[in-house]
N, C-alpha and C positions, 0 to 999 in steps of 0.2 A: 391427461391432467388432472387433479383434483382439486374441486371449487376451492378450499380453505387454503390453498396456495396463494390468492389472490392477497393485495396486500392495499387496504384502505387507508387514504390521508385524509385528516379531517382538518380544517383549520377554521378557528375565526377569528375574526378582526375584532377591533378594537373600538368598545363602547363610543368612544368617539367617533367613529365613521359608523358607527349603526350596524357593527358586527360585519358590516361586508371589509377583505381584506384587500391590502392594497398591492399593485402589480409587483414592486420588489420585495414584498415580505411571499410573496404566492412564489415568485421564480425561486429566492433560495432556498426556499422549503425541499420544491421538487427537485433542484439541483443536489441538496445534500442526501437528497432519500435518495437518490438514482445514485450516487457517488457510494453512498453507502450498501444498497442492494448489488452494486456493478464490482464491489470489495467481497461480497461474500459468493458471487457468482461466480469468480476468478477462482476463491479459495476452493469452490465445489468442482473445479472442473483443472485440476494444474497446473493454475495460474495464467488460464485463456478463457476469455467470455465464449459463453455457452448461452449465454441468454439476453431473450429482448422482448420489452414490457409494451402490451399495447393499453389504451385509455379503454377500459371495460363500458366504465360509465363516469361519468361528471357532472356534480349539480353545482349550482352555485345562490342556491337558496340558503340563503347563512347558516348554518357554516360551511362552507366548502367542502367539497365530497368527491376525492379522486378515487377511482379502483383504478389498481394495476394488474392486468394478469400475466403471468409470465409466459411466455411462447421459444423454443428450442431454435437455435440458430441450425444452419444447413449445416448435417452432418456433424453434428454435437448430440449428447445424451441431454435428455430431461432431467435440469439439477436444480428445478421450481423448489420441490421438497425441502432440498438440502438446504436452501436458503432460508428457507421458511424456518426452520428446524434451529441455524445459527443465529438469526433474526431472535428466536423467542431467547435462546441460550443468553444472549447478552442481554435483552433486555430483561430479565429474570436475574442477574446478576446488578442489575440497577437498582431494582426495586426490593429484593433482598438486603443490599450492603455488601455483597461477595465480593472480594478481593479480586479488583481486575486487572492485574498484573500480566494476565496472561493473554488479554485481548491484544489485539492489533491495535498500534497508537493510531494509527490513519482511519480507522473502523469508529474509534470514538471518538476523534477529532468532528467526524463528520456528522456521528450522532450528538455531539455537543453543538454542531452547528443547528439542529432542529430543534436544539432546547433554549438556546440562546435569547432568542426573539422574544419568549413569551412573554408576558409581560411590559415589552418594549413596541414592538412596532405589528403582535399580534394578541390578543387572551388567550386561546389557548390551540394546541398541537395533541393531535392523539393518532395511534395507530394500531388499526385493526388488522389481525391475521390470524388464524387459527385459532380460531374461539379467544384469542389471545386478546386483550385490552394493554397499550401501553400509553398513558398521558406523560410529556414532557413538561417538565416542571424547574423551578432554577433549585432546587433541590437535586435534580438528575445535571445541572449544567457544572455545581459545588463538587459531585462525588468523582467526573469525570477530571474536573482538573486538578486535582488532589491526586487521583492515577496519574495524568499525565506531570505533575510536578518534576523538573528536571532536577535529580541528586546528586548526577556529578558532571562534569563536563574537561576534557582534556583534549588536548592535541593530541593528531595520530591519524592512523592510515587504515583504510578494511578494502579486500575486493571482494569483486563480485560480477555476476553477469548483469551490464546494464540495458534495464525494460521500463515499459511504461511512461516514458516522458510526458511530462504537461507543461505545457509553453502558455495554454491560454491565460489571455489578458495577463502576462506575465507573469503567472506562476512561478516557472522555471523550477520544477521539482520533478529528478526520476527519483526511480526505486533502484538498488542491486540487489542483489539474490548471490549471498556468498555460498560457496562449497560447505562453510562447515561454520558454527556458529549459531546466528539469527536468521532467522527463517527470508527475512528482508531486512534491508535497511532504506527508508527515505532519506533521502539527497535535497540540500536547496544546495542552489550554484547561483550566484552574479551575472550578470547579464553579456560581462568580460569572457566568460567561460563558454558562451552560447552553441559557438561552433563545434566546441572540443565535447558538449554534450551532444549534440545533435548528432556527430558522425563518431560517436562511439555505441551507435543505438545497436541492439545485440550483440557486442561485444563484451570479453571481461575487460573490466577496467580495476586501475587501481584509485580509491577518489582519499586524498587527505585532508585535512581540515578539523573543525571542533567537533568530537563525538561526542553526542548527549547520552544520558544511559537516566533512566528511569528508578526510582527508589528498589534496592536490592536485586537490579539486572546485570546479567553478569555479561552483557554483550549491548551495543547501542544499538538506538533505535531510531538515529535521526544524526543528520551529519549537515554541518554546514560547511559548507566544500569550499578549498581556496586553489585546488589543485585537481586536473583528472589527467590520470596516464591509460592511453587504452592499449593495451598489448595486440600483437598482431593473428588474426585469427588460425586456428590450427595447421587449416588447407597452407599456409604459405610459411608455417614452420617445418626447418630441414629436418629428415630425418638421419638416422646412420649412414645411411648409403649415400647423402649428399655431403657429410663431413670427411668420408674416408678420402684421403689424398689433399685434404686441404692444406695443411702446414707439412711440408716434404723437409725430411732434414732435421727434424725436430729433435731428434733423438741424436745427432751429431755422428759420432764413427759408433756409437754403441746400435746392438742388435734392442729389435721393441723387448726381447724380454729378459734385456740386461739391464733397459733405463724403466724397466715397471719393478724390477728387483731393486735396484739403487731408490726407487721412491718409495719400497716396503722396507727399505732400511737392511736388504739381503734378507728379509723372511721373505717366504715361500708362500 
């Protein structure tokens, strides 16, 4: 493991708090950073978590300084450096004003969560990694909000595997992974669909509702779900042998060959 794969979060409290950080602000920053690097971790390991983080250093002499050290989960590859590279990619895009359309919307939302409190519940927030420094500012928030602006909404449906459900504190959100189109779609669902969402984990589903498209996007990135239909697992679907003989007499007095010929209007 390379030393520069560590991630350092620095938080400075408000002047009226003498630079000390409020508990709620501290917890919020850690949660948003954890969500950000967890998404990058799954992206680096085919959608599955491969990494946990140890707190290598912790200092409360204002500003607060937390150093996180990546560790591989058992039987998983080390992807700490890939996480750092992806984090550097998105932060450089934010610093340079690069188009953010190609970045995951959920990832941008978590980064926005780190930037939003600046000037409100904290004075400054900074990330250090790989000899790179990134300061969260109100300008970062503005750039991300512009990138996440919904350009179009319409009613529709989309299919995919339902995974990564989050029910914590009523979040009620899951991701689906379509076979074609977008890599994943974030789905927000109402409490009345709780049982349907939970029972469909790990299954292919069709979700219906309001599809949200970012500006210039060909596929939706988010759905406000109104209905969930879960398909049966492949192991429960009939095969050709199961279908044999299910409708005896379906051809009447015709042979199978005559019946097929009739369906083809006499064409062989």
